[in-house]
N, C-alpha and C positions, 0 to 999 in steps of 0.2 A: 524778511522778516515781515509777517502780517503787520495790521494795525492793531491789532487786540495784543500780540506779544509784545510788540512795540510800546505799548502802553502800559502793560505790565511790568517791561523792564523800566521804563521811568520810573514810576513809582518804587520800583525796588533800589534804583540809584538813590533817588531822594531819601529814600530812607537809611541809605548806607552812609552817603556823602553830607547829609543835612542840607547844603545847601550847593545848588548847581547853577550855572547859567545854562540858556537856551543853547548856547553854541556848544558848550561841553557834551549837552545832550544830544544833540544835534551829529556832533563827531564821533560819539558812542554807539549811535543807533544808525550812523551812516545813511543819514536822511539831510532834507535842507532845514536850516531853521525854520523856516515858515511851516514846514510839517509839524514839528515840535512845538511850535506856536497853536496849531490845530489840536493836537493832541493835548495841549493844557487846556485850550480851551472844554473842552469835552471832559476831560479829568477834572477840570474844576466843580463839574454837576455832582460829581462822585465824593471828593476830597476837598478840604479845606487847605487851599493852595496859598501861601503867600510869597509876595515879590518885591525885591527891593530895588528901585530904578537907579538908573545913572551909570557913570561907569564902574566894572566890578558887579553891577546889579547882579543877583540870584534869584532864584526861586526855591521855595522850602515848602514842607507839610507842616502845619499847624495842627497841633495835639496829635503829633502820628500815632499809627494804629500799635498796640503791642502784641508781639508774637502769641501771649496766652490769651488775648481777648480776641484774636482773628480765627473764627472757625473755617472762615471760606479764605481762599486764595485771592488774591488780589483779580487775578485772570479771570475767576468763576464770580466775582462780582460783577465785572465788567462786561462779560456776557450775559450774565443774567439783567442787567440793565438795558442792555442795548435789545434783549427780545423783548423785554416790555414793550418797545418799540412797535413789535410786529404782531402782538395777539391781541384776542380778545380783552374788553376790559375786566371781565372776571378772571382770566389768566393772568391778566397782569398784577392783580391782586393777590393771586397765590404766587406769585416769583417774588412779589414785595413781602407775603408773609414769611418766606425762606430767607429772603435777605432779612429783615428785620429778626429774625431767631439765630441764624447762624454768623450773624457780622453784627459785631458791637461797636465798631469804630462811628461815632456821630460827628456829624459835623456842628 
């Protein structure tokens, strides 16, 4: 599974399970905990992700998106944000306007 699909799966798992540990995510995605940590760092720029530390600590979405409000898929959102890093400033503004129009979840 490539990183884009894995990150989309991580968000879907967080929506479904509400709270999940990094170890659980690593096992479900068949990757290391460190890989999940890197994914969470990247996803934190797109989603408000909370964390409870300590034994049994977990990660969760703050103000998770509702299915009715989400007109872009999570995978589409991730790809659009990543595309912004590789285009001109004007193109990035157009991509951001698409995100603003079709993604109603706000941090």
